[in-house]
TORSEKE-681846 format. One record per residue (C-alpha): residue number from 0; residue in three letters; x, z, y negated. Coordinates in Angstrom, 3 decimals. Layout:
BEGIN
<r NUM 'ALA' <X Z Y>> ...
END
This chain:
BEGIN
<r 0 'MET' <0.000 0.000 0.000>> <r 1 'THR' <1.364 -1.014 -3.392>> <r 2 'ALA' <1.445 1.313 -6.376>> <r 3 'ARG' <-1.402 -0.642 -8.003>> <r 4 'GLU' <-3.585 -0.405 -4.893>> <r 5 'ALA' <-2.878 3.322 -4.639>> <r 6 'ALA' <-3.885 3.762 -8.278>> <r 7 'VAL' <-7.162 1.900 -7.682>> <r 8 'VAL' <-7.970 4.057 -4.638>> <r 9 'THR' <-7.148 7.247 -6.547>> <r 10 'GLU' <-9.305 6.177 -9.490>> <r 11 'SER' <-12.189 5.273 -7.174>> <r 12 'LEU' <-12.044 8.656 -5.445>> <r 13 'LEU' <-11.900 10.410 -8.821>> <r 14 'TYR' <-15.145 8.784 -10.009>> <r 15 'LEU' <-16.797 9.398 -6.648>> <r 16 'VAL' <-15.870 13.091 -6.646>> <r 17 'LEU' <-16.925 13.434 -10.295>> <r 18 'THR' <-20.360 11.947 -9.588>> <r 19 'LEU' <-20.929 14.065 -6.485>> <r 20 'ALA' <-19.724 17.211 -8.259>> <r 21 'ILE' <-22.183 16.703 -11.128>> <r 22 'TYR' <-24.996 16.077 -8.655>> <r 23 'ALA' <-24.138 19.180 -6.610>> <r 24 'LEU' <-23.903 21.393 -9.700>> <r 25 'VAL' <-27.249 20.184 -11.043>> <r 26 'ARG' <-28.930 20.699 -7.671>> <r 27 'LYS' <-27.547 24.220 -7.513>> <r 28 'ALA' <-28.744 24.956 -11.037>> <r 29 'GLN' <-32.127 23.426 -10.229>> <r 30 'ALA' <-32.522 25.675 -7.192>> <r 31 'ARG' <-31.604 28.728 -9.236>> <r 32 'PHE' <-33.607 28.159 -12.417>> <r 33 'LYS' <-36.571 26.289 -10.875>> <r 34 'THR' <-37.057 23.929 -13.818>> <r 35 'PRO' <-37.902 20.220 -13.483>> <r 36 'LEU' <-35.779 19.457 -16.546>> <r 37 'LEU' <-32.691 19.915 -14.375>> <r 38 'ASN' <-33.214 16.545 -12.747>> <r 39 'PRO' <-30.021 15.286 -11.056>> <r 40 'VAL' <-30.582 11.683 -12.132>> <r 41 'LEU' <-31.319 12.615 -15.746>> <r 42 'ILE' <-28.438 15.075 -16.098>> <r 43 'GLY' <-26.087 12.763 -14.221>> <r 44 'ILE' <-26.771 9.949 -16.681>> <r 45 'ALA' <-26.595 12.286 -19.681>> <r 46 'VAL' <-23.162 13.543 -18.616>> <r 47 'LEU' <-21.543 10.480 -17.060>> <r 48 'VAL' <-22.472 7.783 -19.580>> <r 49 'PRO' <-21.059 9.532 -22.693>> <r 50 'LEU' <-18.005 10.609 -20.690>> <r 51 'LEU' <-17.258 7.091 -19.457>> <r 52 'VAL' <-17.856 5.636 -22.920>> <r 53 'ALA' <-15.584 8.219 -24.547>> <r 54 'LEU' <-12.829 7.526 -22.022>> <r 55 'LYS' <-13.417 3.747 -22.310>> <r 56 'VAL' <-13.869 3.393 -18.563>> <r 57 'PRO' <-15.305 -0.054 -17.665>> <r 58 'TYR' <-18.417 -0.109 -15.510>> <r 59 'GLN' <-16.563 -2.129 -12.866>> <r 60 'SER' <-13.891 0.569 -12.598>> <r 61 'TYR' <-16.473 3.317 -12.207>> <r 62 'MET' <-18.306 1.347 -9.521>> <r 63 'GLN' <-15.144 1.177 -7.437>> <r 64 'GLY' <-16.079 4.724 -6.497>> <r 65 'GLY' <-19.825 4.322 -6.990>> <r 66 'ARG' <-20.017 1.652 -4.292>> <r 67 'PHE' <-19.558 4.350 -1.653>> <r 68 'ILE' <-22.745 6.008 -2.887>> <r 69 'ASN' <-24.514 2.638 -3.080>> <r 70 'PHE' <-23.660 2.083 0.573>> <r 71 'PHE' <-25.935 4.978 1.539>> <r 72 'LEU' <-28.893 3.897 -0.611>> <r 73 'GLU' <-30.391 1.597 2.013>> <r 74 'PRO' <-30.126 4.153 4.863>> <r 75 'ALA' <-31.657 6.735 2.518>> <r 76 'VAL' <-34.640 4.470 1.835>> <r 77 'VAL' <-35.043 3.741 5.548>> <r 78 'ALA' <-34.979 7.490 6.219>> <r 79 'LEU' <-38.184 7.804 4.181>> <r 80 'ALA' <-39.940 6.169 7.138>> <r 81 'TYR' <-39.514 9.350 9.190>> <r 82 'PRO' <-42.149 11.425 7.339>> <r 83 'LEU' <-44.388 8.347 7.515>> <r 84 'TYR' <-44.037 8.356 11.294>> <r 85 'GLN' <-44.888 12.056 11.396>> <r 86 'GLN' <-48.191 11.410 9.574>> <r 87 'LEU' <-48.974 8.087 11.278>> <r 88 'ASP' <-52.312 9.141 12.795>> <r 89 'LEU' <-53.559 10.447 9.454>> <r 90 'ILE' <-52.461 7.274 7.682>> <r 91 'ARG' <-54.198 5.061 10.254>> <r 92 'ALA' <-57.434 6.963 9.795>> <r 93 'GLN' <-57.386 6.517 6.013>> <r 94 'TRP' <-55.742 3.116 5.561>> <r 95 'LYS' <-58.627 1.578 3.574>> <r 96 'ALA' <-58.669 4.406 1.045>> <r 97 'LEU' <-54.878 4.369 0.821>> <r 98 'LEU' <-54.714 0.619 0.224>> <r 99 'SER' <-57.424 0.668 -2.441>> <r 100 'THR' <-55.797 3.647 -4.157>> <r 101 'CYS' <-52.429 1.897 -4.320>> <r 102 'LEU' <-54.037 -1.307 -5.621>> <r 103 'LEU' <-55.784 0.655 -8.360>> <r 104 'GLY' <-52.558 2.515 -9.128>> <r 105 'VAL' <-50.653 -0.760 -9.530>> <r 106 'LEU' <-53.284 -2.197 -11.873>> <r 107 'VAL' <-53.341 0.957 -14.001>> <r 108 'ALA' <-49.539 1.113 -14.156>> <r 109 'MET' <-49.248 -2.539 -15.188>> <r 110 'THR' <-52.029 -2.574 -17.768>> <r 111 'SER' <-51.130 0.776 -19.336>> <r 112 'GLY' <-47.522 -0.292 -19.814>> <r 113 'LEU' <-48.552 -3.617 -21.316>> <r 114 'VAL' <-51.098 -2.045 -23.667>> <r 115 'ILE' <-48.669 0.603 -24.932>> <r 116 'ALA' <-45.948 -1.996 -25.561>> <r 117 'TRP' <-48.474 -4.291 -27.264>> <r 118 'LEU' <-49.715 -1.513 -29.558>> <r 119 'LEU' <-46.096 -0.811 -30.530>> <r 120 'GLY' <-45.638 -4.453 -31.509>> <r 121 'ALA' <-43.427 -5.598 -28.625>> <r 122 'ASP' <-42.820 -9.315 -28.192>> <r 123 'ARG' <-43.650 -11.314 -25.070>> <r 124 'PRO' <-40.374 -10.797 -23.108>> <r 125 'VAL' <-40.614 -7.027 -23.593>> <r 126 'LEU' <-44.265 -7.008 -22.555>> <r 127 'LEU' <-43.418 -8.901 -19.389>> <r 128 'SER' <-40.534 -6.521 -18.694>> <r 129 'MET' <-42.934 -3.552 -18.777>> <r 130 'ALA' <-45.180 -4.872 -16.020>> <r 131 'ALA' <-43.209 -3.655 -12.994>> <r 132 'LYS' <-41.847 -0.387 -14.404>> <r 133 'SER' <-43.508 1.784 -11.749>> <r 134 'VAL' <-42.049 0.207 -8.603>> <r 135 'THR' <-38.607 0.524 -7.092>> <r 136 'THR' <-35.772 -1.262 -8.913>> <r 137 'PRO' <-35.003 -4.248 -6.614>> <r 138 'ILE' <-38.666 -5.299 -6.489>> <r 139 'ALA' <-39.191 -4.592 -10.198>> <r 140 'MET' <-36.229 -6.727 -11.267>> <r 141 'GLY' <-37.309 -9.591 -9.007>> <r 142 'VAL' <-40.871 -9.494 -10.358>> <r 143 'SER' <-39.604 -9.294 -13.945>> <r 144 'GLU' <-37.419 -12.378 -13.528>> <r 145 'ARG' <-40.246 -14.273 -11.853>> <r 146 'ILE' <-42.755 -13.693 -14.672>> <r 147 'GLY' <-40.271 -14.234 -17.509>> <r 148 'GLY' <-39.249 -10.677 -18.357>> <r 149 'ILE' <-35.789 -9.230 -18.924>> <r 150 'ALA' <-34.554 -7.855 -15.601>> <r 151 'SER' <-31.995 -5.477 -17.123>> <r 152 'LEU' <-34.633 -4.000 -19.456>> <r 153 'THR' <-37.001 -3.609 -16.515>> <r 154 'ALA' <-34.319 -1.671 -14.623>> <r 155 'VAL' <-34.003 0.771 -17.536>> <r 156 'LEU' <-37.789 1.159 -17.742>> <r 157 'VAL' <-37.989 1.787 -13.991>> <r 158 'LEU' <-35.391 4.529 -14.322>> <r 159 'PHE' <-37.267 6.050 -17.267>> <r 160 'ALA' <-40.579 5.965 -15.382>> <r 161 'GLY' <-38.997 7.568 -12.324>> <r 162 'VAL' <-37.249 10.372 -14.177>> <r 163 'THR' <-40.212 11.246 -16.414>> <r 164 'GLY' <-42.517 11.089 -13.402>> <r 165 'ALA' <-40.269 13.395 -11.392>> <r 166 'ILE' <-40.088 15.874 -14.278>> <r 167 'LEU' <-43.698 15.815 -15.502>> <r 168 'GLY' <-45.626 14.539 -12.467>> <r 169 'PRO' <-45.897 17.736 -10.382>> <r 170 'TRP' <-46.712 19.766 -13.503>> <r 171 'LEU' <-49.465 17.344 -14.582>> <r 172 'LEU' <-50.937 17.253 -11.082>> <r 173 'THR' <-51.016 21.049 -10.985>> <r 174 'LEU' <-52.548 21.119 -14.474>> <r 175 'CYS' <-55.278 18.767 -13.240>> <r 176 'LYS' <-55.770 21.038 -10.204>> <r 177 'VAL' <-54.713 18.375 -7.705>> <r 178 'LYS' <-53.734 20.471 -4.689>> <r 179 'SER' <-53.970 18.013 -1.787>> <r 180 'PRO' <-50.492 17.044 -0.514>> <r 181 'GLN' <-51.847 13.574 0.242>> <r 182 'ALA' <-53.133 13.046 -3.298>> <r 183 'ARG' <-49.994 14.492 -4.883>> <r 184 'GLY' <-47.794 12.274 -2.736>> <r 185 'LEU' <-49.784 9.126 -3.496>> <r 186 'ALA' <-49.723 9.834 -7.221>> <r 187 'MET' <-45.971 10.400 -7.292>> <r 188 'GLY' <-45.205 7.336 -5.173>> <r 189 'CYS' <-47.453 5.095 -7.280>> <r 190 'ALA' <-46.201 6.303 -10.656>> <r 191 'ALA' <-42.577 7.310 -10.098>> <r 192 'HIS' <-41.407 5.277 -7.058>> <r 193 'ALA' <-38.269 6.516 -5.228>> <r 194 'ILE' <-37.230 9.131 -7.797>> <r 195 'GLY' <-40.705 10.659 -7.712>> <r 196 'THR' <-40.673 10.545 -3.923>> <r 197 'ALA' <-37.359 12.401 -3.855>> <r 198 'ARG' <-38.958 15.077 -6.033>> <r 199 'ILE' <-42.160 15.448 -3.984>> <r 200 'VAL' <-40.144 15.794 -0.756>> <r 201 'GLU' <-39.408 19.319 -1.986>> <r 202 'GLU' <-43.107 20.242 -1.686>> <r 203 'SER' <-44.032 19.199 1.865>> <r 204 'ALA' <-43.454 16.606 4.582>> <r 205 'GLU' <-47.058 15.442 4.244>> <r 206 'ALA' <-46.690 14.790 0.507>> <r 207 'ALA' <-43.391 13.006 1.181>> <r 208 'ALA' <-45.041 10.740 3.775>> <r 209 'PHE' <-47.830 9.654 1.456>> <r 210 'SER' <-45.424 9.188 -1.438>> <r 211 'SER' <-43.222 6.976 0.750>> <r 212 'LEU' <-46.274 4.970 1.758>> <r 213 'ALA' <-47.376 4.557 -1.859>> <r 214 'LEU' <-43.857 3.552 -2.867>> <r 215 'SER' <-43.844 0.781 -0.253>> <r 216 'LEU' <-47.409 -0.444 -0.747>> <r 217 'CYS' <-47.181 -0.472 -4.539>> <r 218 'GLY' <-43.991 -2.497 -4.380>> <r 219 'ILE' <-45.584 -5.107 -2.105>> <r 220 'ILE' <-48.820 -5.251 -4.109>> <r 221 'THR' <-46.941 -5.582 -7.404>> <r 222 'ALA' <-44.867 -8.459 -6.049>> <r 223 'PHE' <-48.070 -10.397 -5.318>> <r 224 'VAL' <-50.366 -9.242 -8.134>> <r 225 'ALA' <-48.039 -9.170 -11.161>> <r 226 'PRO' <-47.294 -12.931 -11.264>> <r 227 'LEU' <-51.058 -13.596 -11.237>> <r 228 'VAL' <-52.347 -10.893 -13.576>> <r 229 'VAL' <-49.581 -10.200 -16.109>> <r 230 'PRO' <-49.265 -13.718 -17.626>> <r 231 'LEU' <-53.045 -13.781 -18.171>> <r 232 'LEU' <-53.007 -10.375 -19.860>> <r 233 'THR' <-50.092 -11.246 -22.123>> <r 234 'GLU' <-51.723 -14.543 -23.120>> <r 235 'TRP' <-54.858 -12.623 -24.103>> <r 236 'MET' <-52.867 -9.996 -26.027>> <r 237 'LEU' <-50.697 -12.471 -27.910>> 
END
């Protein structure tokens, strides 16, 4: 190994350890203080981005270490199928209600985002970028590109929706006296995708299963519905 290669490996490990250390510290603080504001994704971004900017670390250099974390993203998503399997009989018995709920959730998420952006005076590309904010990032970016939105802006909006949903979602559901694990899981999966699902896992396996189901169904429904509905809505608005 050359000196340059050794330096690259060392730098990659440094960024990997830094990211994992911040995550571990936030999780520990979250367990101790029991506040949703200590969200690992939110705090991780708030700490890492200013630090990397201040040190003038290029994104590509940081991702030399971040790619090791990215490697485990797909297995982590696949692992969400396990709570689904545990609740399979219950899901089979209620599939019509679940499908209609997710369809309604997708329509509400799309139209509410479009209306808010329209009221704030957003132009057409921004409106189109808002449409898929409540589904997981790969699907959202693909949908955004297909309907003429800005994929990078959509990715930021997806992150914002997930973090705010994870922080405020359980509190709002409790405030509205929604106690059913099934209903809480569906709401979090529909509104806050994978980040919301990661949060609701802390409540129960049943809530996690229904959140995982909503996450998957809403992504599929959005991929089919958004290209049909969103252009019509934006034409009417503009």
